[in-house]
N, C-alpha and C positions, 0 to 999 in steps of 0.2 A: 746084901748087895744083889745076889742072884734073884731073890724074891722080888725085889723092887723092879729089876729088869724085866722079869716075866710079867709082873703086874702092869707095867707100862705097855708092854706088847699087847697084852690082852685088852687093855683099855683102848688101844689104837684099833685093834680089829673090831671091837664093839662099835666104836664111833664110825668106822668105815662102813659097817653093815647098816647102821642106822641111816647114814647118808645115802647109801645105795637104795634103800627101801623108800626113803623120801623122794628121791629122784624118780624112781619107777612110778610111784603114786602120782606125782605131778605130771609125768609123761602120759599116763593113761587118762588123766582128767583132761589134759590139753587135747589129746586125740579125740576124745568123746565130744568135746566142745566143737572141734573142727568139723566132725562128721555132722553134728547138728546144724552148723552154719551152712555146710555144703547142701544139705537137704533143703533148708529154707531157701537157699539161693536158687536151687533147681526149681523149686515150687514157684518162686517169684518169676523166674524166667519163663516157665510154662504158662503162667497166668498172663504175662506180658505178651507172649507170642500169640496166645488165644485172642487177646484184645486187639492186637495188631491185625490178625487175620480177619477178625470181625469188621474192623474199621476199613480194611482194604476191600472186603466184600461190599460193604456199604458204598465206598468210593467208586468201585467198578460199576455197581448198579446205577449210581447217580450219573456217572460218565456215559454209560450206555444210554441212559434216558436222554441226556443232553445231545448226544450224537444223533439219536433218533429224531429229536426235535429239530436239530440243525439240518439233517437230511430232508426232513419234511418241508422246512422253510425254504431250503435250496431248491427243492422240487417245485414248490409254489412260485418262487422267484423266476425259475427257468420257464415255467408255464406262462407267468405274467409277461416276461420278456419276449417270449415267442409270440404271445398274442399282440404285444406292442409292435414287434417287427412286422407281423402280418398286417396290422392296421397301417403302419408306415409305408409298407410296400404297396398296399392298396391305394393310399393317398398319393404316393409317388407316381404310380401307374396312371392315376387319374390326372395328375399334373402334367405328366408326359403327353397324355392324349390331348390335353388342353393346349399344351405348347405346340404340338405338331399341327393342331388345327390352326393356331395363330400363325405359325410359320408358313403353312400352306396359304393362308389368306394374305400374309405379307408378301410372299413370293408371287402370288397372282397379281397383287397390287403393283409390285415392282416391275413385273413383266409388262403390265399395262402402261406404267410410267415410262419404261424404256421404249415401248412401242410409240407412245406419244412423243417422246424425246427424239426418236429417230425420224419420225414424221416431221417434227419441227426443224430438225437439222437439215433434212432434205429441202424443206421449204427455204431455210436460211441460206443454204448453198446456192439454190437457184437465184435467190435475191442477190447474193454476193457476186455470183457470176454475171448477173445483169449489171450490177453496179461497177464491177471491174471492167466489163466491156465498155460501159459508158465512160469510166475514168480513163481507160486507155485511149478512147477516142478524143476525150478532152485533152489528155497529155499530148497526143499526136498533133492536135490543133495548136496547143500551147507551144510545142517544139517548133512547129512551122512558123508561128508568130515570133518566137525567140530568134530563130535563124534569120528571119526577115529583119528583126530589130537589130541583131548583131551586125548584119551586113550594113544597115543604115548607120549604126554607131561606128563601125570600122571606117566607113566612107567619111563620116563626120570627123572622126579622130584623125584620119589621114589628112583630111583637108586642114584640120586645126594644126597638126604637126607641121604640115607644109607651110602654113602661115607663120607658126612659131619659128621654124627654121629660117624662113625669110626674114622675120623680125629680128631673130638672134644674129643672123648674118649682117643685117643692117646695123644692129646695135654694136656688134663687134667692129664693124667698119668705122662706125662713129667713134667708139672708144679708141680704136687704133689711131684715128686722125687726131682726136683730142689729146691722147698721150704723146703723140708725135709733136704736137704743138707745145705741150707742156715741157717735153724734153728739150726741144729747141730753145725755149725760153730759159730753161735751167742752164743749158750750155752757154748761151750768150751771157747770162748773168755771171756764171762762174768764170768765163774767159775774161770778162771785164775786170774781175777782182784779182786775177792772177798778177797783172802788172803792179797793182797797188801792193799786193802781198810781197812781191819781190823787193820793192823799195823799202817797205817796212822791215823786211828781213835783213837787208844790208845795214839799215840804221841800228837795228837791234844788235847785230853782231859787233859793230863798232862800239856801242855803248857797253856791252859786256866786257870787251877787251879793256876799255878805259877803267871799268870798275874792278878789273882783275878777278872777275868771276869765271875762272877758267873751266871749272867743272860744268857750269851752266852753259858756257860757250861751246864746249865739246858736245854736250847733249844737244844743243840747237843744231850743230852741224850734222850730227847723226840723224836728227829729226828731219832735216831738209833732204838728206840723201835718201832716207827711207820713204819720204813723202813722194819723191819723183818715181821711185821704183813701184810703189803701190799704185800710182796713177796709171802707169803703163799696164800693170796687171789688170786693173779694173776696166781699162779701155778694151782689152782683149776679151775679158769675160762678158762685157756688155755687148760687144759685137756678135758673140756666139749665142746670147740669150735674148737679143733685142726683140725679135718677132714674138717669142713666147711671152715676154714681159708685156708687150703692147696688147696681146689678146687675153692675158690673165685677168680674171675678175677680182675685185677687192674681196678679201676674206678676213681682214682685221680692221679694228677701229682703235684709235688712241686719242687721248686728250692732251692738249697743251695750251696753257694760258686761258683756260675756260672754254676752249673751242675743241670740237671733235673733228678728226680727220680719218679718212679711210685709205687703206693701202693693200696691196697684194703680198704674196709670199716673198717676192724679191725685195719690196720695200721694208717689210718686217725684218728680214735678215740684215738689211743694211743698217737699220736703226739699232739692232742688237750689236752689230759690229761697231757702230759709233760709240756706244757706251763702253764696250770692252777696250777699244783703241784709246778712248779718253782716259780710262783708268790706268792703262799701261804707260801712256805718255805722262800722265800726271804723277805716277809713282817715280818715274825716272827724273822728272823735273824737280820734284820735292827732294829726292835723294841728292841731286846736284846742289841745290841751295843749302842743304844741310852740310854737305862736304865743303862748300865755300864759306860756311858759317855766316850765311846771309839770313836776314829775317824772313819769316814765313809769309809769302804773298803769292798765292796761286794765280791771281788775276794779272800779275806783272809778267807772267811767262808768255813768251811768243807763241808757244803751242796752244795755250788757252785762248789767246786773242785770235789766232788763225782758225783753229777748230775745224780744219778741213782735212786733217790726217785721215786717209782712207776714202775721201770723197772725190769724185771726178765729175760731178754734175749729172749723175744718173739716178733714176728710180724715185727719189724723194727730193723735196725742196731743200735748198741749202740751209735755210734758217732752221728747219727741223733737225737736220743732221748736226748743225753747229750746237743747237740747244742740248741734245742728248750727249754729244761728245764732251761738252763742258760739264754736264752732270757727272759723268764718269771721271773726268779729269780732276775735279775738285776733291772727290773721295780718294783717288789715287795719290794726289799730291799730299794729302794729310797723312796717309799711310806711309808714303816714302819719306816725308820730312821727319815724322816721328818714329820711323823705323819699326812699324807694326803691321799687323794684318787684320785690321778691323773690317774692312770692306771687301777684301780680295785675298788672293793667294798666289804663290809662285810655284809653277810646275812646268817641267820640260823647257826651261829657259824663257818662259813667258809669264807676264803678270796678267791676271784676269780677274774680273770682278765676280763676287759670289752670285750664284743663281738667284737667291732670294732678293738680293739688293737690285739685281738687274730687272727682275719682274716688278718690283716696287717702283722703279724709275719709269719703265716703259708703260706698264699697266695696259698691255695689249689685250683686247677683247675679241674673241672669235665671232665672226658674223654667221657661222654655219653650225 
């Protein structure tokens, strides 16, 4: 057992020694190989460095050659540019000298032109002064002739105005006398009818009482009382405006029954009043017949037959006043009987016809 143990130990030492020897041999071989590789690498690096240096020398030589060529070309270009600049400057100087010569010639010509122009202007001013003096003399002569003509025209106009004033005065006097005659005839005609109207009024009042038309009877009594009151007012107004009316020229025209008539402002106002009074009295009469339950008949009304409400024989003919009063009365009667406001309106306690209806009835045309 001891022999075997020692034998195994010996074998182990032998094997270890062999292994150590093999490892040493391998290490030496590997180190020798590494040295050989490093030597070859250094030789390759030296050869590469030598080649690079040779290439760099060749490149530097080529670069210096190119720089020399570039510098030579740059020098040639600079010399060429300098020669071109010198030639350009010479041409510019030549052009400047030519331009100065032309400017000098132009300035001389301009000075000559200005001299000629000044001489022409002096000649023109002398001519203008002569023409102005002649014109002033002509104007003075014309003004003298105009003053003489104006004096003659003023004398002629004054004479014409004097004749016109005399003619107008004669015409006013003639119109005054004509209107006085017309007014006297109207008054005579109107006074002659008053007695007949009073008899007709009494008969009409008795008839209304017999027919028991009390509303229409009361309206007729109010109509008669108001009629007398307005006659007195119109008489006073006429006395205060009489002279102005006689001298007032016609300024309106109206047509009736195919004929045209002229009147002044007083007559136009009275015709407007006739239509409005007619509408108001017609409305009250129609309202009374409706209250009496009487049939509609505006022509049967005493106010329509009389048609003198607001008229006192002044300014316009009685027939004209009666006509326009009845035109307003008919429309007012229809509104009052039917209790409507088709042709007029009620305001401030009075019935009045519409302005458009009034204008359509009268159709007054201004003469001015």
